[in-house]
N, C-alpha and C positions, 0 to 999 in steps of 0.2 A: 651862641651860650645864649638861653632861654634867663628872659629875669636879668634883675640890674638892686637887688634889696631884697631886705630878710622882713618875713611881714614875725610880728611874734601877739598870738593870742594870749594875753593876762586870765578875764575872766568867762563867767560861765557863759558857757552859745552852745547853741549846733552849726554844722563847716558840710555844707550841702556843693553840689556842683550844677549849675548849667548855665550851656549856649557861652563858652566862656570863660566860664565868672567864675572864684568862687566867692556864696554867699554865708555871708555869718549873722545870723541870727541874733538875737539880747531880746531879749525880756520886754526892753522899751525901743527897739532899735533894730535895725539888719540893711546888710554894709557890701556893696558886691569888692574884690578885688581879681581882677582878670589875668591869666596863667601866664604873661607876655612878662607884668611886671611883677615879678620876685623870681630866683635861684629858690629862699630859702625860706621856706617856719616853721614859726616855731612854738610848739605847746607849751603852753608860760602855768599851766591849772591843768590839773585832774579832774575837769569840771566840763569839758568841751567833746563834745558828741561832736562822731568825722563818718560820714557818708564813705562805701565800702567804691561808690560811681567817683566822690572827691578823689578817693585815694588813688583809681588808676587812670583818674585825668595826671592828676600827681608825678606815675612815675613817668606815665610817655612822656610828659612837660620838660624829665630827668630833673625835677620841684622835692628837693631834698625835706626830709617832716624829720624834724624834731621831737623828741619828746622827753618832758621832764620829770622828775617826781615831785615826792609834795615838799621841797624844799624845792624846789621849785631850779634843782638842777639835771642837766644831762644826764640821759639816762639806754636812749635811747635810738635806733634811727631805723628810716625806712627805706631804700634806694632802690630803681629798680630792676631786676634780672637783665635785662636785656638795653644797651647805655648809649651798644649804637651797631647798626644794620651788620657788621663786618667782627662781631663782638668772636665770635671762631677763628677768627685768624687772627687778631689784638693778641689774642694770650697765648696764640702760637706762637707770634714773635717773640711774646715776651715772657718764653717759656726757653726758649733761647738765644737774652741777652749775652752774650758774656764778660766772663769776670773781666776783663778790660776798661772794656763801659761802662759795666755796673760802679768801681773802682776810682774811673776818672771824675761822673760821676758823679758820683756821692763826697769826692773831696772837693767838686767845687759848691757843693751842697753846706756842704758844711761850714765855708771858705768864705760864702757869703753870709748866710747865719753870723758868726763874727768879727764879718765887721759893721753885722749891723745892729749888732750886742756893742762896738764899740761906739757910732752911731747914736746912739740912745745913750750911754757913759758919758763924751758929748759934750752934750745940749747938756746936760744932768747935772752938771759942775763935777764927771767926775773925770778928767781930763788925762791927766797923771797914769791910769788903769783905761780907758779910748788910747794910748798912745801902743800903751803895753799892746793891747789883744792884738792895735791894729797889725806890731809884728805875727802875733804868735799868724793870726790871718797869715800871712807870706809862706808862717812855716808848713803853713797843712801841705800834707802827702799824698798822694794817688792810692784812697780807698783810706784816709785818716793814718795811717800805721802807724806814727808817733804820737795817739791818742791829741792831738791838738784841739779836738773835741771838748772833753771829757777838763784840758785844761784853760779852756778860757770859761766854762762854765762854772768854776773853779772860784777864780776870778771876779766876774762879773758878779754871780748873787752878792756875794758880800760886798762890791760894793755898790751899787749899788742901794742890797738892801739892810748894809749894816754887817759886822765883821763879826756879829754871831747868828747871821742867817744860815740856815740849811731848808732845803726843797721836801725832807722827810718830818719838819711841824708840824705840829696841830696849830690852827689860828688860820685870820680868815687872808694876810696874803699869796698862804700859799688856798687857800678854798680857792679866788679866785682868779689867783691865776692860774689852773687845776678847770676852774670853769671856762675860761678864755682859751686854754689848751682843746680843749673841750666842743666847743666853736669850730675852731679850726681845723678840729681834726675832721667834723664837718662836712665840711667844708672843702678839705678835698681831697672826700671819700667820693662824694657827690663826682666831680672833673673826672677820678681816674675810670669810675664808672658809665660816668656820660659818657667816656672814648673807650671802649670799651675794654679796657685791663681788670686783673682784679687784683683786690686794695692785697692780700691775705701774702701775695710773693714781693720780700720787699726785696730792697740791692745792697743796706746795709739790717735793718730791721729783719731778725731771724728765728722769732715766738713762736712757738709751734699752739702756741695760748691767746694770742692775741689773730683777727683776722684785717689787723688793715696794716702790713708792715711797713706797703704799700708808700699808706698816706704818715702815714709818723716820718721817713724815709725825706717824705717830697713838703710834710710842714716844716719845717727846720729852720726856713729862712725867718718863717712869721711870726714864729716863736717872740722872736726882740718887742713885734707890737702892741701883743698885749703887755707882757713889763713897761712896757711905756706906761699904759696903762693901768694898771695894775699901778707903779709909783705915782704916777701922779693923779689919782680919785680916790683913790684905800687907802680909810684909817679911821683907825675901830672894827668897827664892826660891818662885815659883809654885805650889803646890805641887796630889796631888789634896786634901787634903783641901780645898787654900783652894776647889776645883773642885766639892765636891759642895758645900762653905758656899751657895753662886750660887747651882743650880741650889737650893738648895732656899729661894733666894731668895723664887720664887715661889706658895711656903705660911706665910711669913710676914705676918703682921698689921701692918694700917695703919689707922688715923683716918682714913673716912672715913662721911660721911653717919653723923653722929650715930654712930657706930658702929668698930666694930672690924674691917676682911676683910680676909681671905687679900689677896696682890696679885695672886695668879691673879684675883677675883676683880674688883677695883678692873678691870683691864685690860679683861675688859670690860663691864664696866656704862659706863666710859667709853671706848672703840672704840663704844659701840653709841649713846652719848648725842652724837659727832661725825657719828658718821655722817647721824645725824637732821637736827642741827642742817643738816650741809650736804644733806641733801635738805627741811628746812623741816617739818619736824616737829617741831621745840624749836629757839626760839632760843636761840642763842648764852650767853648771859650765866643757859642758865637751866642748860648746862653744868655736873656736882658738882665740886665741884670735894672733892681730896681730898691727906694729908700726907707726908713720907715721915719721917717718921721718930720 
């Protein structure tokens, strides 16, 4: 996996490539960042001009380029066409994933997500609901046939953000959540494409108008990381500083494999485990768990 951090461009500049480096030229300053040092480039300004040469090298290095609109919200992503040398073989493999494997991996994903929601509630003084979600996680069946994910979400969001909270509301909390989820999605997209698979072909999500069905599947256990950051930091308006805090989420460390790993690294390894389980190179039980707090 290339890189270990996200680079954010906030002010007007010109971006070019030279000798393995991204060159950032401003009116009064020039900086260089080697492509091996980052995995995601986020443009937080509409006044950044990027060379085709740099875009080509970003694709070769499997670096995700996320473009924001005038409100600094992510609206697009540039990914390489050929993420792996054996892309055709990976796609053939993906199209042959069986229904049993899909249901078992989805069961594991949903269980992990609900346990992570429980952890967030537990460390934010919502102990009773945290215990309830632990029980709900244990009830998840193959393919989540009893819809435990939806039940957990109903309990979770009202416990965390208040009994009147709805994900359909317009307001700073939902704006922040959506922003963080978009960044998570872009990171998961990168990992799927870099391993040669299609983001469109999901295991649970099957929306004809969604280009990222598989990414939406795999990102689910990571959503509580965004929820925790939003709960701890968003008060009143959703500000530019709040957005930068969420961008930095991928650089934060969380417990994983007996140590401490950056969120971006955990996403990469968790996605790989899920893909290997779907292709029967790994048992579902061997997918490595992680923590979100």
